[in-house]
N, C-alpha and C positions, 0 to 999 in steps of 0.2 A: 113305162116300157123299159125292158132290160137294156136295149141298145143305148137308149137315151141316158140311163143312169150311168153306164160305163163311160160314155163320152163326157158327161157332166163331171164325173170324178176326175177324168184326165184333164179337163179344162181347169179344175181347182188345183190340182197338182202343178199344172204348167203355169198357172197364175203365180204360184209361189216361186217358181223358177224365174219368171219375168220380174218379180219384185226383187229377187236377189240380183238379177242382171242390172236392174235400174240402181240399186244400192252400189254395186261395183262400178257402174258407169259414173256415178257421182264422185265416188272415191278416186277413180282414175282421173277425172277431170281436174279434181283438186291437186292430185300429184303432178300432173302435167302443168297446171297453172303455177304450182310451186317451182317447177323446173324452169319455167319461162321467167318467173320473178327472180330467179337466181342468175339471170342473164349477165349482170355485172361480174358475178364470180366466174361464170363461163366465159365471159369476154376477156377476163384476165388470163385465163388459161389459153384462150384463143390468141391473145396478144403475145404470150410467151412463144406459141407456135409460130406466130408471124416473125417474131425477132430471130428465131432459129430457122426460118425458112429460106434464108439466103436469097431473098428477092422474089421467091415463087409465091407471090400474094394470093394468086387464084387457088393454088392447092391448099394454102393455109386456110382461106376462107371456106373452101369447100369441106375441108376437114372438120371445121367448126360446126357448120351446118348439118353435116352428116351425123356428127356426135349427137347434136341436139335431137335430130330426127330418130336416131336409133334408140335413144333413151325413152322418147315418147312412145315408140312402137313397142318397146320392151314392157312398159307399163300396161299397155293395152293387151299385149299377149299374156302377161301375168293374170290379168283380170279374167281373160277367156279360160285360162287354165284352172283358176280358182273356181269359177263357175261350173266347170265340168266336174272337178273333184267334189264340190259340195253337193251338187246334184246327185252324184252317184251315192255319196254317203247317205243322203237323205233317204233315197230309194232303198238302199241296202239296209240301213238301220231300222227303218220302219217296217219293211217286209220281214226282216229276221226276228225282230223283237215282238211285233204285233200282228204280222201277217197282212197288214194293210198300210197304205199311205193315208194321209189326212184326208185326201179327196175321196178314196175308196171307203174309208171309215165313215164319213159324212153320208155317203150313199148306201151304207149297209153292205158293202162288198168286202170280200177277203180273198187273199191269194193263198192257194193250198198246193202243195205243202210248203211250209215257210221255213225250211232248213236254211241255215246261214249260207251254205254253198249254193244252193239253188237261187236264194235271194240275191247273192252276188252276181250270178250269171244273168238273172233277169234284170237287175239294176243296170248291169253293164250295157246290155242291149237296148234298154229303154233309154238310157242316157245318151248312147250313140245315136239313136233314131231321132230323139227329141232335140238335142243341141250339139253334141260333140262334133259331128261331121260338118254342121253348119259353121261352128266355131273355127274349125281347120280351114274351111273355105275362106273365112274372113281374114284369118291370119296370113293365108297365101296371098290374098289381095293386097294386104298391107305390105307384104314383102316384095310386091311388084310382080308376082307370078299370076298374071291375069288370066291366061288361057287355062292353066292348071286350076285356078280358083273356080272358074266357071264349070269345069269338069267335075270338081269335087262338089260344088253346089248342086249340080244336076244329080250326082250320086246320092247326095243327102236327101233330096226330094224323093227319090226312087226308094231309098232305104226307109224313109218315114211311112210311105204308102205300104210297103211290103210289111211293115210292122203293124200298121193300123187297120188296113182293109180286112185281114182275116177275122177281126173282131165282129164284122158283120156276117160271117159264115155261120152255119148251124152250130158248130162247136163253140163259137165266140172266143177262140184262143188266138192271141196275137202272135207275132214271130218270137217276141220275147218269151211268151208262155211256152211255145213249142220248143225253143232252144233249151229253156230252163227246166222243162218237164213240169210246168205248173199250170194251173187254171184258176180263173176268177170264179169264185162261188158267191151264191146269193143273188144269181141271176134267173133263178127258176129252172136251171137245167142240171142234169147230173154231172158231177165232176168225173172226166174220163179217167179210166185206170191208168196209172203210170206205165210207161213201156219199159221193157227190161233195161234199155239204154239209159232211160231217165233214172231208174233205181240206182244207178252207179253214183249219182250225185250225193 
């Protein structure tokens, strides 16, 4: 079934993203562990703050804790940023060079046309729908913006379905396809003619 092939191809590509996310999670865990292991060094700097605090012990200790937390959060945010960038580059490079990602290639599918600019637009929309907006929601949560995080998370779910559900329409073109002026071939349907707007890409 064409729809099942398209969904299976997405799962393969998303599995690669999850594998990258897992690798980044392990790397980030080790970075945070190394940060905690350096507590004696951090304590020395904290001790200097204490000596210069003029008796304000609470503020000095709070500053030490906040510094440690900020560094840990920074490591996590860097991991999310790298995940987004690498996912975009994977999508863009595969589409612009081969016209297909690994998942689509294994299922005999191809994205056409595969001009670099169209590939970049499609990769950007796909990356945003699959992980980028979710990553922003997670970062907001870590920054203490709970309500905003929930709102962005809801937006991420809506964006994901706006991109995915059109795949089950007669034309089988996702939001990413429509924005980029592309279509997935190899599904047993005719590739729609590019619109005049799409030809400007």
